[in-house]
N, C-alpha and C positions, 0 to 999 in steps of 0.2 A: 484509452484510444491507441494503445501500442499496436504495432504491426504484428501480425501473426507469423508463426514459423511456417512459411509457405515454400512452395516449390520453385518460384522464380524470384529474381532480384530486380530492383529498379533503381535508376538514378534520376534525380529531380533537378534539372537545370533551370535557372531563372525562377526559382521555386516559389517566390512570394511567401504566403502563409500556409501553402500546402494543399491546394486544390487537386493537383495531380496525385499527391501523396494519398489523399483520401480515396480517390478513384481507384488507384492501383492497389492500395491496401484492400479495398473492397473486392477487387478482382483476384485476391489471393497473393498479392505481392509482398515482398520483404525489402525494406529500405536498406540501401548501402551507401548512398551518397546524395548530398544536396548542395547547391550553390545559390547564393542570393547576395546581392550587393547592398540592399537597403537594410540598415541596422535594426529598424523597428520590426520589419517583416522577419528578419532572421531570428529575433528574440521571441516572436510569437510562434514561429515554426518550431523552434527549439522547445518551447514550453509545452506545445500541444502534441508533438510527434516524437521528439528525441528524449525528453525528460522521462516519459513513461518507459521507454526502452532501457534507459540507464537504471531506473529504479527497479525494473523487473529482472535485471541481471542478464539481459539478452546477450547472445554471442554474436559478434560481427566478424566478417572476414579479416584476415590478417592485414594489418596496416590501416584499417578503417577506424575512424574515431567517431564518437558520439557528438558531432558538431556540424554546424552548417558552414560550409566553406564560403569564401568571398568571391571576388571577381573571377569569372571564368576565363577572362583574357589571360590573367597571370597564370592560371592553372593549365593553360594549353599553349603558352607562348613558345617556350623552347622545347618542352616535352609535354606529353599528355599526363598530367598528374591527377587523373580521375580513375577510380577503380572500374574494372569491367562489371557490367550488369547485363542481365538478359534483355531488359527494356530500358530505353532512354526516353524520358519525357522532357519537353522544353517548351514553355510558353515564351519564346524569345521576344525581346522588346518590340512593341507595336508602334511606337511613336513615328518611326520613319515611314509607316504606311497608313497611319490613321488620318481620317479626314480633318481631325482637329489640329494636325501638325502641318508641316510644309510638304509632306508626301515625297520626300527626296529618295526614299527607298534605299537601295544598295549604295547610293551616292553619299548617304549620311553615315557617319562613323558607327552609330548604333546598328545600322542596317547590316554592317559587316559581321555582326555577332553570329550570324548563321555560319560563317566560315570557321568559327571556333567550335561549333557543333560538328562541322564537317571534319575537323582535325581528329576528333574522337572517333568518328565513324571510319576514318581512313587508317587508324591504328589497328593492325590485325589482332593485337593482344588485348585491346580495349573495346573493340566495336561490339555494340549490342546486336541482338537478333532482331528486335522490333524497335521501331522508332515512332514516337507519337509527338507531333509538333502542333502548336496552336498559335493563331494570330488573329488580328481583326479582319473583318469581312473584306475590307478594302484592299487587302493583299491580293485578292482575286478580282479587284475592280479594274476599270478601264486603264488606269495609270500604270498598274503593276502586273496584270495577269500575263501579258505577253513579254514581259521583261523579267521582273524579280521572281514571280511565281514559276515561270518557265525555267529560269536559271536554277532554282532550287530543285525542281524535278529532274533536270538534266544532271545536276551534281550528284543527287542521290543515286541515280542510275549508274553514273560513272563509278561511284563508290561501291556498286554491287547490290544496291537496294531496289527491289521491285516496288513501284509506286504508281499511282494513277496519274494520268496526264491532266485530269481535271480536278479542281478543288472540291473537297467535301465541305459544304457549308451547312452548319447545323446550329440549332438553338434549343435551350432547355424547354421552351414553351411548346415545342413540337412533341415532346414526350408526355404521355399521361402520368399521373402520380404513381401508378403501379410500376413504372419503369424508371422512377427517380426524376421525373420531370418537375419543373418549377414554373410558376407564373411570371416569368421574366423573358421578354423578347431580347435575346442576346445572340445574334447571328455571329458566328465565328468560323474561320477557316481552320479545318483540321487536316493535317498532312500525315498520313500513315504509310509506313514502309516496312519491309522485312528483307533480311539478307538472303540473297540467292546466288551471288557472284555476278561479276560484271557482264559476262557473256549472255547470261539468261536475263539479267535486268535490262539490257539494252536490245534484247531480241524483239522480233515482231509479236511475240507472245505477250508483251507487256499489255496490261489492261488500261483502258482510257477512263472508264467510269469509276468514280469513288464509291465508297461503301454506302453513301447516302443516296445514290442514284435511284430514282423511282420510288423513293421512300414515301409511304403514306400510312401513318399510324392512326388515322382517323381521329385525330385530336386537334382541335383548333384553339385559337386564342380565346374565342368567346366561350369555350367550355370551362375556362378557369373561373374560380371564385377565390379572390385573394384572401378574404377573411377565413374561408373554410380550408383552402388547400395549402396555404403557407405554413401554419395559420398565423394570423396577426396576434399579437400579444393582447390579453384582456386589458381594457382601458385602465383598470385600477392598478395594473402592474407597470404602467408606463410612467417614467419619471417626468416631472413637469418641465425639465430642461428641453424636452423634445417638442413641447407645444410652441405654436407660432407666437411671435412677439406682436404687440399691439399695432406697430407700424405695418407689419405684414398682413394682419387681419384687415386693416383699413384699406389696403390696396386690393385685397381679394374682394372685399365688400363692394368697393366702387366698380370694379370690372363686372362683378356679378349682377349689380343693379343695371349697369349700362347694357350688358348683353341681353338681359331679360327683356328690356324694353325694345331692343332691336329685334329680338326673336318674335315679339308680338306683331311686328310689322312685315315679317316675311310672308311670302306667298305659300299656299299649301304645298307641302312636300319639299320646300326649300330649306336648306341648312345654313347654319352660320358659316362664314367663309373659312376655308381651310388654309388659306395663305396667311402669313403673318400680317396683322393689322398693327400699324405703327402710328401712334398719336402724333409724333413729330412730322409725319408725312401726310397728315390730314389737310388737304387743300382742294380747291376746285379742279375739275378735269382740265380747264383751260390753263390754270397755273402749272399743273403737272406737265402739260405739253410744252409750255414756255421753258421749264427747267430742262426738259429733254433737248429742245432746240438750241438753248443756250450752250449746253455742253458740246453739241456737235459743232457749233460755230467756233468754240474755243479750241477745237481739234481734239477734244477729250470726250468722245461719245461714250455714253453709258453702255455697259453690256446689256444684252437682251433681257437677262433676268431682272436687272434693275429697272429697265424701262417698264417691263410688265408689272413689277412691284409698285412703282409709282402710279401707274394708271389704275391698277386695281384698288389701291388705297384711296386714291382720289374719288373713284366711282363710289366706293363704299361710304366714304365720308359724305359726299354730296347727296347721296340717297338718304342717309340717316342723320343729316346735320342738325335737324331739329332736336333729336335726342342727344347727340354727341356734344353739342355746344353747351348744353346745361351741365355737362360733367367736366367742362374745361377747368374750372377752378380746382377741382380735386386732382385731375390728371396732371395739371401743371406742377403740383407739389411733389409728384413722385420722382424718384431717381430715373435717369434715362432708360436703364435696363428694365424698369417696371412700367414704362409707357408703351411697351411692345407686347403684343398678345397673339398667341397661336392656338387656334381651336382644332383639336384632333380627336374629339370625343363623340363624333357622330351627331345624332339629333341634339337639338338644344335642350339643356337641362341645367339645374342649379349647380354651381361649382361644388357644393357639398356632396354631389353625386359623381365626382370625378377624382382622378389622380392629377396632381399639379407638380410642376417643376419650376422653381425660381432659378432660371439660367442666366449666365452673363449676357446672353443675347435676348432675353425677355422671358415672359411667362408662357409655358407650354401646358396644355391641358389634354389629358388622355382619358379613355374609358377606365372604369374602376375595376375591371376584372383582372387585370395583370399590370405589370409595371415595365417601362422601358429598361434598356440595359443600364445597370449600375455603371457609373463612371467615377474616375479617380479625382474629380474635382467637386467643389461644394455645390451640388444641385440635387441633393437627396430627395427622393419622392415624398410628396406631401399628400397625406390622406385627407381628402376634402371633408368627409363626414366627421372626422375627429380633430381636424384643424391642427395636425401635428406631422412631424417628419417620421419616416421609418426609423426605428431604433437600430443600432448596430446588430443586435440579435436577429432582428427581422431580415436585415441584409445578408447575414450569414446563412439564414434559412433559404433565401433566394438563390444563394450560390450552392446550395445542396450540402452545406456543412452540418454535421449533427449538433444538437444542443449541448453535447459534451464539449464541443469546441469552445474555448474561452479566449477572450481578448486580453490575455495576460502575457507578460514578457518575462523571460528568464534573465535576471541581472545578477551582478556580483552581490547586491544587497538582498537578494531573494526575489521571489515573484512579485511583480507589481502590475496593476491594471493600467493599460495604456490609454492615451487620450482618444476621445471619439474621433477626432479629425484623422488620426492615423488609421483607425479601424475602417472608416468610410473609404479612405484612399485604398486600403488593401483589398477591400471587397470590390471596389471598382476596377482594380487591376487584376483580380483573381480569375482563375479558371473555374467554370461551373462543373461541379463534381458529376452530376447526372449526365450531362452532355459528353464529358470526357470518357466516363465509364461506358456509356452506350456505344460510342464509335469504336473504342478500343475492343470491347467484348465482341461486337459484331465483326470487326476486321479479323480478329484472331480466329473466330469460328469459320469465317468465310475462306481463310487461307491456312486452315489448320494442317493440311497435308504438307505444304512447303515449310511452314514454321516448325513443325514437328521434327524435321530433319536436323535443325540446328538448335532448337530449344524445346524439346518435348514437354519440359516442365511448365512452360508458359501455357501451352494448349491444355494440358491436364488441369492446371489450376483454373483456367477460365471456364472450362467445361463444367467444373464442379461448383462454380460460384453462382449466386442467385441472379435473376434477371433484374432485380431492383437493388441498387447499392445501399439503399437505406436499411435493408435487412441486416447488413453487417455492423451497423452502428446502434442497433436497438439494445437497451439494457438487458 
């Protein structure tokens, strides 16, 4: 999997295990720099991307070493100690903007890491010609779009980079397999920019719409078939450690039987509720109203979403209490996080025909065609029909990494296989190869005239690369 001797060079900041590396390598790029602070991710990156370069005897620019550098703050603090590259890619930390965090954005220390990227862009001797940034969708959400996102756009333009005023939101599930798509709904914000000088970057000629504006590839979530398109590993090749434990099977079985009985009582055309149903909030509608009134009397009124939640759960319970009450002894024995259930799988069906997630906030059920976004915490997708979790290999496929990619670490003692927990975390934090490749390739082709003035090698390489990045990784 070594990078080819290509016409353009790239730097990989906040590199993780190399999702951007895979995408830019497939586009014809040649690695010159990577930084990553997580030691496990650094070791995996080194094993998969730099070890082959070292062993092949590849030549690097003067002063560049075959290693993954560490903290980008230290590398840009007093001076920019990052080599120049034609393209700079950075999946800068998303926690300050993620819905799962406090959403403090630029006010949180990690949010300021964009300014370390900006220091590189501001250095005339180091600045790249093309910039490719990635972050969670919430960066363009209501809390951050008119503040953090707008600040990033303004800063890029002040530094001489032409970029869109609106975010490019994209997901690998929108791409057909022929373009490197994957059956994973993973909406991410991509910010692409190219250097034109400050006067032109801030002129009225700046474009507002991102590269994904008006995009319709005629491919939908329901066109995917997880078993066929990923593909899933044959059952005989899956280790038993990925199978569900007996306690987990007991929980699934109880909810399966309860929901099947409830479904039989629904009116024609009616679906199971899409709101989270919570056993701990099963009470009569009158009791729910009493709770709401009591909170107001205390001067601590519930927010609207919680009032709606309590009322809906009470109505659901009261309507189906004849069924639910028979399951109380079983549900009482479950941990709190397993007494909450969220149905998002369309029409009622057995849980064996769904994808499940055991989340800290409860059990969530989805259609079996595709999977939700991989996350960096322990809630790996569960295949209902096989009663097991996705394996690390399958999550790597979901992120568009080739099967030649290995969850191995380079260490002083030689290569070692890393823990599954680290692999799942890395895939949850990773950049999807197909999505990154698509937006980068389309952006360069759309702005080839301007990019050619500063880095013709980028345009030439991209024009000669295939539409599907998977073709670059085939044996």
